[in-house]
C-alpha positions, 0 to 999 in steps of 0.5 A, spaced: 509 466 436 506 472 433 506 479 436 499 478 439 501 472 442 508 475 445 504 481 448 499 477 451 504 472 454 508 479 457 501 481 460 500 475 463 507 475 466 507 482 469 500 480 472 503 474 475 509 477 478 505 483 480 500 478 484 506 475 487 508 481 490 502 484 492 500 478 496 507 478 499 506 486 501 498 487 502 496 479 503 489 478 502 487 486 502 490 487 496 487 482 492 480 484 495 481 491 492 483 488 485 477 483 486 472 489 487 474 492 481 472 486 477 465 488 475 466 495 474 473 496 471 477 490 471 483 493 467 484 498 472 485 492 477 489 489 472 494 495 471 494 496 479 497 489 479 501 488 473 504 495 473 504 498 480 506 491 483 509 487 477 513 493 474 514 498 480 514 495 487 518 489 484 524 493 482 530 492 487 532 499 488 528 500 494 526 495 500 519 494 500 519 497 507 522 504 504 517 503 498 511 503 504 514 509 508 514 513 501 507 511 500 504 513 507 507 520 506 504 521 499 497 518 501 498 523 507 500 529 503 494 527 498 489 527 503 482 524 502 486 517 501 484 514 507 482 507 505 488 506 501 492 509 507 489 504 511 491 498 506 498 501 506 499 502 513 497 494 514 502 493 508 507 497 512 507 493 518 507 487 514 514 489 511 517 490 517 515 498 519 514 498 526 508 502 529 513 507 532 516 508 525 509 509 522 507 514 527 514 518 527 513 518 519 506 521 520 508 526 525 514 528 520 508 529 515 505 535 519 510 540 517 510 538 510 502 537 509 499 540 515 496 538 521 489 536 518 492 531 513 497 528 519 491 528 524 487 524 519 493 519 517 494 518 524 487 516 526 487 511 520 494 508 523 490 508 530 485 504 527 489 499 524 494 498 530 487 497 534 485 492 529 492 488 530 492 489 537 498 494 537 496 500 541 499 501 547 495 499 553 492 505 557 495 506 564 491 504 569 
């Protein structure tokens, strides 16, 4: 095989590995994000899958739940990332974090990120938990 063919093969393999990891962590939600980029920036979608998931998320040094906990903290700190935070809170539940652990992480973030960012992230978590039937029932 020539160099161009080798590069193309390696690119396909990273994408396939990334798509497998993305599907396992984010389910269909991650695939919808990538597909939404098809008409505007398919290369960005490719890089999210191939690099973000095929190279980074697939590394064995951190468990998927730990990666999601870190991601939630970073998205909270950045602020203005509520759509991505919603996706990653869902992914966190998919890989074994509990609602209580997520809420505790967001409470912890208030000291480092400030109350407005922690509040915004907590309201995103509330929305996700409600959609998944994970909010505690109100006392009657």
